[in-house]
C-alpha positions in Angstrom: -1.3 -3.5 -31.7 -1.6 -4.7 -27.9 1.8 -5.0 -27.6 2.3 -1.7 -29.0 -0.3 0.2 -26.6 1.7 -1.7 -23.4 5.2 -0.4 -24.8 3.9 3.2 -25.0 5.5 5.6 -23.2 3.1 6.2 -20.0 0.1 9.0 -19.8 0.8 12.1 -18.5 0.2 12.6 -15.2 -3.6 14.1 -14.4 -3.2 17.4 -12.6 -6.2 16.4 -10.0 -6.6 13.0 -7.4 -10.3 13.0 -8.2 -12.1 11.1 -5.2 -14.5 12.3 -3.0 -13.0 15.8 -3.5 -10.9 17.1 -6.2 -7.0 16.9 -4.4 -3.9 18.3 -6.4 -1.2 15.9 -7.6 2.0 17.0 -6.8 5.2 15.0 -8.2 9.1 15.2 -6.6 12.1 13.7 -8.3 13.7 11.1 -6.4 16.7 8.9 -7.2 16.0 10.6 -11.4 12.3 9.2 -11.3 9.0 10.6 -11.1 6.7 10.1 -7.5 3.5 11.5 -7.2 2.1 12.1 -3.9 -0.8 14.1 -2.0 0.1 16.8 0.7 -2.4 17.9 2.7 -2.6 20.0 6.4 -0.1 20.6 8.3 1.6 19.7 11.5 3.5 16.5 12.5 4.0 14.6 9.4 2.0 11.1 8.5 2.8 9.1 5.5 0.2 6.7 4.1 1.8 3.7 2.3 -0.2 1.7 -0.1 -0.3 -2.1 -0.8 0.3 -4.4 -3.5 -0.6 -3.5 -6.9 -2.3 -0.5 -5.2 -2.4 3.5 -5.4 -3.5 6.8 -3.4 -6.7 5.7 -3.9 -6.7 3.2 -0.9 -6.1 6.3 1.2 -9.4 8.9 -0.5 -11.8 8.1 3.3 -8.6 9.6 4.5 -7.6 12.8 3.3 -10.2 15.1 5.3 -10.4 13.2 8.5 -6.7 13.4 9.1 -5.2 16.2 7.7 -6.9 19.0 9.8 -4.8 18.6 12.7 -1.3 17.0 10.7 0.7 16.9 7.4 -1.0 14.2 5.2 1.1 13.0 2.6 -0.3 10.1 0.5 2.7 8.7 -2.0 2.4 6.2 -5.2 5.0 4.1 -4.5 8.2 3.8 -6.9 6.8 1.6 -9.3 2.9 1.8 -8.3 0.0 3.9 -9.9 1.2 7.5 -11.1 4.8 7.1 -10.1 7.1 6.2 -12.4 8.3 2.5 -13.4 11.9 2.4 -13.6 13.3 -1.1 -14.7 14.8 -2.4 -11.3 14.4 -5.4 -9.0 12.1 -3.7 -6.4 14.2 -5.5 -3.6 13.3 -4.2 -0.3 16.2 -2.4 -0.2 15.5 -0.3 -3.4 12.4 0.2 -2.1 13.5 1.4 1.7 16.4 3.6 -0.3 13.5 4.8 -2.8 10.9 5.6 0.4 14.3 7.3 2.7 14.9 9.6 -0.7 11.4 10.6 -1.0 10.8 11.5 2.7 14.7 13.4 2.3 13.5 15.0 -0.9 9.9 16.7 0.9 12.3 17.4 3.9 10.3 14.8 6.2 12.8 13.9 9.0 10.5 12.0 10.9 7.4 10.6 10.6 4.3 8.5 11.0 4.1 5.6 8.8 0.7 4.4 8.1 0.9 0.9 6.1 -2.2 -1.3 4.6 -0.9 -4.8 3.8 2.4 -4.8 2.1 3.0 -1.5 2.8 2.5 -2.6 6.2 5.6 -4.6 5.3 7.9 -1.1 4.4 6.5 0.7 7.2 8.4 -2.3 9.2 11.1 -2.5 6.9 11.5 1.6 7.9 11.1 0.8 11.4 14.1 -2.1 11.8 16.4 -0.4 9.2 15.9 3.4 10.0 13.9 3.8 13.2 15.1 7.2 13.8 13.1 8.3 10.7 9.9 6.8 12.0 7.9 8.2 14.9 4.8 5.7 15.2 3.7 2.9 13.3 0.2 2.1 12.0 0.1 -1.3 9.9 -3.5 -2.1 8.5 -3.9 -5.6 7.6 -0.8 -6.5 6.9 2.6 -7.9 6.6 3.2 -10.9 8.9 5.9 -13.7 8.7 5.3 -16.5 6.7 3.4 -14.9 4.4 2.9 -17.7 1.5 1.8 -19.8 4.4 -1.1 -17.3 6.1 -2.0 -15.8 2.8 -5.8 -17.4 2.2 -6.5 -14.9 -1.3 -6.8 -17.6 -4.0 -6.0 -14.8 -6.7 -3.2 -13.3 -4.9 -2.5 -16.5 -4.4 -1.8 -17.2 -8.2 -0.2 -13.9 -8.5 2.9 -14.8 -6.6 3.1 -18.4 -8.2 2.8 -17.7 -11.6 6.0 -18.2 -14.2 4.4 -16.3 -16.9 6.3 -13.8 -18.1 5.6 -10.5 -17.5 4.7 -9.4 -21.1 2.2 -12.4 -21.2 0.6 -11.4 -17.8 0.5 -7.6 -19.3 -1.2 -8.6 -22.2 -4.0 -10.8 -20.6 -3.8 -7.7 -18.0 -4.8 -5.4 -21.6 -7.4 -8.1 -22.7 -9.3 -9.2 -19.2 -8.3 -6.4 -16.9 -11.9 -6.0 -16.6 -12.7 -9.6 -15.1 -9.4 -9.9 -13.4 -9.5 -6.9 -11.3 -13.0 -7.2 -9.8 -12.4 -10.6 -9.2 -9.5 -9.9 -6.9 -11.5 -7.0 -5.6 -14.4 -9.0 -4.5 -11.6 -11.0 -2.4 -10.5 -7.6 -0.7 -13.7 -6.1 -0.3 -15.9 -7.4 2.5 -18.9 -5.4 1.0 -19.6 -6.0 -2.6 -22.4 -3.2 -2.5 -18.9 -0.8 -2.4 -17.5 -1.9 -5.9 -19.8 0.2 -8.2 -18.5 0.3 -11.9 -16.8 3.4 -10.7 -14.6 1.8 -8.0 -14.2 -1.2 -11.1 -13.0 1.2 -13.2 -11.1 3.0 -11.5 -9.1 0.3 -10.3 -9.2 -1.2 -13.7 -7.5 2.1 -15.5 -4.7 1.9 -12.4 -3.9 -1.8 -13.4 -3.7 -0.8 -17.2 -1.2 2.0 -17.1 2.0 1.3 -18.9 4.8 -0.6 -17.2 2.8 -1.5 -14.0 2.7 -5.0 -14.3 6.9 -6.1 -14.2 7.1 -4.2 -11.3 4.1 -5.7 -9.7 5.7 -9.6 -10.7 9.5 -8.9 -8.7 7.0 -9.5 -5.6 7.8 -13.1 -6.6 11.5 -13.0 -6.2 11.4 -10.3 -4.0 8.9 -12.1 -1.0 11.5 -13.8 0.2 13.8 -11.6 0.4 11.5 -10.0 2.8 10.8 -12.9 4.9 14.7 -13.4 5.4 15.5 -9.7 6.4 12.8 -8.0 8.3 10.1 -11.3 9.1 12.0 -12.8 11.9 13.0 -9.3 12.8 9.6 -8.6 13.1 9.9 -8.8 17.6 12.5 -5.8 17.9 10.3 -3.4 16.7 10.1 -1.0 19.8 7.9 2.1 17.9 4.6 2.7 19.5 2.4 0.5 16.9 -1.3 0.1 16.1 -2.4 -2.9 14.2 -6.0 -2.4 12.7 -7.2 -5.5 10.8 -10.2 -6.2 9.2 -12.5 -8.7 10.8 -13.8 -10.3 7.6 -10.2 -10.3 5.7 -9.7 -12.4 3.3 -6.1 -12.0 2.3 -5.0 -12.6 6.0 -7.2 -13.5 8.8 -8.0 -12.1 11.6 -5.5 -14.7 13.8 -2.9 -13.4 11.6 -3.6 -9.7 12.7 -3.2 -11.1 16.6 -0.2 -12.8 16.2 1.2 -9.6 14.8 0.4 -8.0 18.0 1.6 -10.6 20.7 4.9 -10.4 18.3 5.6 -6.2 18.8 5.5 -6.2 22.0 4.6 -2.4 22.1 1.1 -2.4 20.4 -2.3 -2.1 20.3 -4.6 -4.4 18.4 -7.9 -3.0 16.5 -10.5 -4.9 15.1 -12.7 -3.5 12.7 -15.7 -5.4 12.1 -17.4 -5.6 8.5 -14.3 -4.8 6.8 -12.1 -6.9 4.1 -8.1 -6.3 3.8 -8.4 -2.3 3.2 -10.7 -1.1 6.1 -9.7 1.9 6.2 -11.7 2.4 2.6 -14.7 0.2 3.8 -15.2 1.4 7.3 -13.6 5.0 7.0 -15.2 6.2 10.2 -13.9 3.3 13.0 -10.7 3.2 11.3 -10.1 7.2 11.1 -11.5 7.5 14.8 -8.5 4.6 15.9 -5.9 6.5 13.8 -6.2 9.7 15.3 -6.8 8.8 18.9 -3.3 6.5 18.1 -1.8 9.0 17.1 -2.8 12.2 19.2 -2.7 10.7 22.9 -0.6 7.1 22.2 
C-alpha cells in the first residue's frame, strides 16, 4: 500500500498559498508541464527562486513587503513543490531551459533574480548563459564553487552521497518523513523556536508530495555538472549583485559567502545576524530592507 501511495497521481494543486496571508496560486504550461507560481504587485519584475528540496513557502515573508513597488513572481521550480515532476535528468541546462521558458510564458523579457541556496546557483547560471534576461542578482546563502568541500550540513551531505535507489528513499521518506524533516530543518534554521509544529508539518507535506524524491536525488549527478559548467565562471558575472548571508549558516558558513563576494566584482555583501541558511525567512525585516534598497537604489 505504501508503494501504491508513492506511485499514485499527484494531488490537485490547491487554489491558494496559505502562509501569512492567502495568495491565489497560478499555473502556467511550460514545455508541456505545469508550473505553479505566485504573482503579486506591479512594476519591475522580480523572481524569487527557492533552493534544494524547497518550495515557494520559503518566500512567505517577502510577498507583502516586496510586492508594493514591484511585480513579485515566486515559482515552484519544475520538479519541486506544487509543480510537475517530469522524468528528466534535471541537468543544469534543462533547469535553465525550463526557467527561460517560464519567463517567456509569463512574457518577462528581463527580471531581477533572487536565489536562495541552490536557487542562487540557478540564478548564477542564468546570469552567465542568458545575461540579457537578468537585470540584477541577489544571492542568498549560495551557491559557491567547490560545493562538496564547503558544505558543512551533515544531513545534506548524506543526501548527496547516498547511493540508495529513489524508490527506497521515497519509502523511507514516507515512513520516517517527519523525523527526517525536523532534523534537516534544525540544521537549516538557526532559531529552533521558529520550527513550530505547523512549520514542520507544512515542510513534511511538501516532501511527501508524489514524485518529489527522484528530482531531488538527481543532484548527486547534476552538482558536478554545475561545478564544471558554471562554478569556474562565477568571476565573469558583471551584473550588480547583492549577496545576503546568515551569520549562523550551518550549511555554508559565512566565510563561504565572503569568498563569493570577493569573486563577484560588482557585489555588495550583507551579513544577516541570528539567521541560518534561509535568512529571508528567519530575519525577514533585515533581509527585505537590504533587498529593497539594492533593487531601488543600486
